[in-house]
C-alpha positions in Angstrom: -12.9 -17.9 -11.2 -10.0 -20.3 -11.1 -8.3 -20.3 -7.7 -4.9 -21.2 -6.5 -3.7 -24.4 -5.0 -3.1 -24.6 -1.2 0.2 -23.9 0.5 1.8 -26.9 -1.3 3.8 -25.1 -3.9 1.1 -25.7 -6.5 -0.2 -22.4 -7.9 -2.4 -22.5 -10.9 -3.0 -19.2 -12.7 -5.5 -16.9 -11.1 -8.5 -16.2 -13.5 -6.1 -16.8 -16.4 -8.3 -15.4 -19.2 -9.0 -12.2 -17.4 -5.5 -11.7 -16.2 -3.9 -12.4 -19.6 -6.3 -9.9 -21.2 -5.1 -7.2 -18.8 -1.4 -7.8 -18.6 1.3 -8.6 -21.2 4.7 -7.9 -19.6 7.8 -8.3 -21.7 9.8 -9.4 -18.7 9.4 -11.9 -15.9 8.1 -9.2 -13.6 8.6 -10.0 -9.9 8.8 -6.5 -8.5 5.3 -5.5 -7.4 6.6 -4.3 -4.0 8.3 -1.5 -5.9 5.7 -0.8 -8.7 2.7 -2.9 -9.7 2.0 -3.5 -13.4 -0.8 -1.4 -14.9 -3.8 -3.3 -16.3 -4.9 -2.6 -19.9 -8.2 -1.1 -18.7 -6.3 1.5 -16.7 -4.0 2.4 -19.5 -6.9 2.8 -21.9 -8.8 5.0 -19.4 -5.7 7.2 -18.9 -5.1 7.5 -22.7 -8.7 8.5 -23.3 -8.5 11.0 -20.5 -5.4 12.5 -21.9 -6.9 12.7 -25.4 -10.0 14.5 -24.0 -7.8 17.2 -22.6 -5.7 17.4 -25.8 -8.9 17.8 -27.8 -10.3 20.6 -25.6 -13.1 18.6 -24.1 -11.7 17.4 -20.8 -13.6 14.4 -19.3 -15.0 14.6 -15.8 -12.2 12.8 -14.1 -13.3 14.0 -10.7 -15.9 11.3 -11.0 -13.1 8.9 -11.3 -11.6 10.2 -8.0 -14.9 9.5 -6.2 -15.2 6.0 -7.8 -11.7 5.2 -6.7 -12.3 6.5 -3.2 -15.4 4.3 -2.9 -13.6 1.2 -4.2 -10.7 1.7 -1.8 -13.2 2.1 1.1 -14.8 -1.2 0.1 -11.5 -3.0 -0.2 -10.3 -2.0 3.3 -13.8 -2.2 5.0 -14.4 1.3 6.1 -17.1 3.9 5.3 -16.3 6.0 2.3 -16.6 9.1 4.5 -13.4 8.1 6.3 -11.3 8.0 3.1 -9.2 10.9 1.8 -7.7 10.9 -1.7 -4.2 12.1 -2.2 -0.8 11.3 -3.8 1.6 10.2 -1.1 2.0 8.5 2.3 4.5 11.1 3.5 1.9 13.9 3.3 -0.5 12.0 5.5 2.3 11.0 7.9 3.0 14.7 8.2 -0.6 15.5 9.0 -0.6 12.8 11.7 2.7 14.2 13.1 1.3 17.7 13.1 -1.7 16.6 15.2 0.5 15.3 18.1 1.0 17.5 21.2 4.4 18.8 22.1 6.5 16.1 23.8 4.4 13.2 22.5 6.2 9.8 22.3 6.0 8.1 18.9 6.9 4.4 18.7 8.3 3.2 15.4 10.0 0.2 13.9 13.8 0.1 13.1 14.4 0.4 9.4 10.7 1.1 8.5 10.0 3.0 5.3 11.0 6.6 5.4 7.7 8.1 4.3 6.1 6.3 7.3 8.5 7.6 10.0 10.5 10.6 8.8 7.7 13.2 9.2 7.7 12.5 12.9 11.5 13.1 13.1 10.9 16.5 11.5 9.3 17.7 14.7 12.1 18.2 17.2 9.6 18.4 20.0 8.5 14.8 19.6 10.1 11.8 21.3 10.6 9.2 18.5 11.6 5.7 19.6 12.4 2.8 17.3 12.4 -0.8 18.2 12.7 -4.1 16.3 9.5 -5.2 14.6 9.3 -8.3 16.7 9.2 -6.3 19.9 6.7 -3.6 18.7 3.7 -4.6 20.8 5.6 -5.3 23.9 7.4 -1.9 23.6 4.1 0.1 23.9 4.1 1.6 27.3 2.3 4.1 29.5 3.1 7.5 27.9 3.2 6.2 24.3 1.0 8.5 22.3 1.2 6.9 18.9 2.5 3.8 17.2 3.5 4.2 13.6 4.3 1.1 11.6 4.1 -0.5 8.1 1.7 -3.4 8.0 4.4 -5.2 5.9 7.9 -4.1 5.8 9.2 -2.7 2.5 12.7 -4.1 2.8 11.9 -7.8 3.5 8.1 -8.3 3.7 7.9 -9.1 7.4 4.4 -8.5 8.7 3.5 -6.7 11.9 1.5 -8.6 14.5 -1.5 -6.2 14.3 -3.7 -8.1 16.8 -1.0 -7.9 19.4 -0.3 -4.2 18.6 -4.0 -3.3 18.8 -4.3 -5.0 22.2 -1.2 -3.3 23.5 -2.3 0.1 22.2 -5.7 -0.2 23.8 -4.1 -1.2 27.1 -1.9 1.9 27.2 -4.2 4.4 25.5 -1.9 4.8 22.5 -3.2 5.5 19.0 -2.1 3.5 15.9 -1.1 4.7 12.5 -0.7 2.1 9.8 1.1 2.3 6.5 -0.6 -0.4 4.4 1.2 0.3 1.2 2.8 -3.2 1.1 -0.5 -4.9 2.1 -3.5 -3.4 0.3 -4.3 -5.5 -2.7 -3.3 -9.0 -1.4 -3.8 -9.0 2.4 -7.2 -9.3 4.1 -6.9 -6.4 6.5 -10.1 -7.5 8.3 -10.9 -4.9 10.9 -7.4 -3.7 11.3 -7.9 -0.6 9.2 -11.4 0.0 10.6 -10.0 0.0 14.2 -6.7 1.8 13.5 -6.8 5.5 14.2 -5.1 6.4 11.0 -4.1 4.4 7.9 -2.3 5.5 4.7 -1.5 3.6 1.6 -0.1 4.3 -1.8 -1.9 2.5 -4.6 0.8 2.0 -7.3 2.1 -1.2 -5.8 -0.2 -4.1 -5.0 -3.3 -2.2 -6.1 -1.9 -1.8 -9.6 -2.8 1.9 -9.9 -0.8 4.6 -11.5 1.7 6.6 -9.4 0.1 9.7 -8.0 -2.7 7.9 -6.2 -2.8 7.3 -2.4 -5.5 7.0 0.2 -5.8 8.0 3.9 -8.3 6.7 6.4 -9.1 9.1 9.2 -11.5 8.9 12.1 -15.1 10.0 11.6 -16.2 13.6 11.9 -18.1 12.7 15.2 -14.7 11.8 16.6 -13.2 15.1 15.6 -11.2 13.5 12.9 -8.8 12.3 15.6 -7.5 15.9 16.1 -6.2 16.2 12.5 -6.0 19.6 11.1 -6.5 20.1 7.3 -3.3 22.0 6.9 -3.1 21.4 3.2 -6.7 22.1 2.5 -7.4 23.7 -0.9 -10.6 24.1 -2.9 -11.2 20.4 -3.2 -11.5 20.1 0.5 -14.6 22.2 0.6 -18.0 20.7 1.3 -19.0 22.2 -2.1 -15.7 22.3 -4.0 -16.9 24.3 -7.0 -18.2 27.0 -4.6 -14.8 27.0 -2.8 -12.5 28.2 -5.6 -11.9 31.7 -4.3 -10.8 33.1 -1.0 -10.9 31.1 2.2 -13.0 27.9 2.1 -16.1 28.8 4.1 -17.2 25.2 4.8 -14.8 22.3 4.9 -16.0 18.8 3.8 -17.8 17.0 6.7 -16.0 13.8 5.7 -12.3 12.9 5.3 -12.4 14.6 2.0 -11.3 17.7 3.9 -7.9 16.0 3.9 -7.8 15.5 0.1 -4.9 16.7 -2.0 -5.8 18.2 -5.3 -5.9 15.0 -7.3 -3.7 13.9 -10.2 -6.7 13.4 -12.4 -5.2 11.3 -15.1 -3.8 8.9 -12.5 -7.2 8.6 -10.8 -8.8 8.0 -14.2 -6.7 4.8 -14.4 -6.9 4.0 -10.7 -10.7 3.6 -10.9 -10.3 0.7 -13.3 -7.3 -0.8 -11.5 -9.3 -1.0 -8.3 -12.2 -2.4 -10.2 -10.0 -5.3 -11.3 -8.8 -6.0 -7.8 -12.4 -6.2 -6.7 -13.3 -8.4 -9.6 -10.6 -10.9 -8.6 -11.1 -10.6 -4.9 -8.4 -9.9 -2.3 -8.7 -13.4 -0.7 -8.1 -15.1 -4.0 -5.2 -12.8 -4.9 -3.6 -13.3 -1.5 -3.9 -17.1 -1.7 -2.3 -17.0 -5.2 0.5 -14.7 -4.2 1.4 -16.7 -1.1 1.4 -20.0 -3.0 4.0 -18.6 -5.4 6.1 -17.2 -2.5 6.0 -20.6 -0.8 7.1 -22.3 -4.0 10.0 -19.9 -4.2 11.0 -20.4 -0.6 11.0 -24.2 -1.1 13.2 -23.7 -4.2 15.6 -21.5 -2.3 16.0 -24.1 0.4 16.9 -26.7 -2.3 19.6 -24.2 -3.5 21.0 -23.7 0.0 19.6 -20.1 0.5 17.7 -19.0 3.5 15.4 -16.0 3.1 14.5 -13.5 5.8 11.7 -15.2 7.8 8.4 -13.5 6.7 5.6 -16.1 7.0 2.4 -15.2 5.3 4.0 -12.6 3.0 4.3 -12.6 -0.8 7.6 -10.7 -0.5 10.7 -12.9 -0.2 14.0 -11.3 0.7 17.2 -13.2 0.3 20.2 -11.9 2.2 23.5 -11.6 0.3 21.9 -11.9 -3.2 20.9 -8.3 -3.8 24.0 -7.7 -5.9 22.6 -10.1 -8.5 19.8 -7.8 -9.4 21.5 -6.2 -12.4 22.4 -9.5 -14.0 18.8 -10.8 -13.4 17.4 -7.7 -15.0 19.7 -8.1 -18.0 18.2 -11.6 -18.3 14.7 -10.2 -18.3 13.8 -11.0 -14.7 12.8 -7.9 -12.7 13.5 -7.9 -8.9 14.9 -5.4 -6.4 18.0 -4.9 -4.3 16.8 -3.7 -1.0 19.1 -3.4 2.1 21.4 -6.0 0.6 18.6 -8.4 0.0 17.3 -9.8 -3.3 13.7 -8.8 -2.8 11.2 -10.7 -4.9 7.4 -9.9 -4.8 4.8 -12.2 -6.3 1.4 -10.9 -7.4 -1.7 -12.2 -9.3 -0.2 -11.7 -12.7 2.7 -14.0 -11.9 2.7 -17.8 -12.5 4.6 -20.8 -11.3 6.7 -20.6 -14.5 7.9 -17.2 -13.3 9.1 -18.7 -10.0 10.9 -21.5 -11.7 12.6 -19.2 -14.2 14.0 -17.2 -11.3 15.1 -20.3 -9.4 16.9 -21.5 -12.5 18.7 -18.2 -13.0 19.8 -18.3 -9.3 21.1 -21.8 -9.6 23.5 -20.8 -12.4 
């Protein structure tokens, strides 16, 4: 595998032959924080799955769900029995919110993504407190029941200090709920997911899966699943799903599968292969490549007199005051986002140094 250069602005292509065989965008696509590109292998699998249904011989796409679940577990370093398969972060934020006792204090971050925090606000009997990201760890206090935070902020890519948060939570007996949607696929999450009480992540961004795929990491059955109740449990949540199709489910799964949503099978048919590609390339190599491109862009911005939101170690670069240029950049074939007034640019493994330079040239005009 060909690896990236160091943090010097030099960023050779990552496994160029493999990547070029999987991706052929018709734009300069720098918007993975919104939606990741689909690899060819995932598109092919979804097409074949759809054809199998159209022809009256549906493929066993439940096998794809299990393969995707196992791949995600490997990527974040947890036993597969801790992973539930679903479709959205908001559903799992809601399950965590429902498990809290009346009057519980939930500590959140100002301006965090709505799917991460809004379900806690839907319970009027919870005390939800929001603080700046930089003050999150120091704001954990006696009486804080749960800290809910995105590993990387959607609006600007800033990364939470997870080591400091873990230490503060342990010191005060608080639990931690992570939304890793903007981190899985490029960031080495080490033991952060393994030691967090709950983690959720969509897969259609940095994991390059189709929409309709999300994962949730819960505590083990021996830990009572952290007090979570399978409020949305349908037949797929049964220990033996095909024996749980009618009437109440007599035996729920003994793993986090009891928190599964009925899966969007065509999406999971593609997800299996997207996650395979991430594993083939390796998260460490992907992260190094992404960060080298982001650093190249930051250096170019400085030369143009622009100062991005400080977000060291992030492949997301947000430039205040330039968000309004998104439509003209899109018209020029450069896809980025306008988020909270920022021009948000996100670099992933299918991007190259030439993509960075094209965007810088467009911004200099």
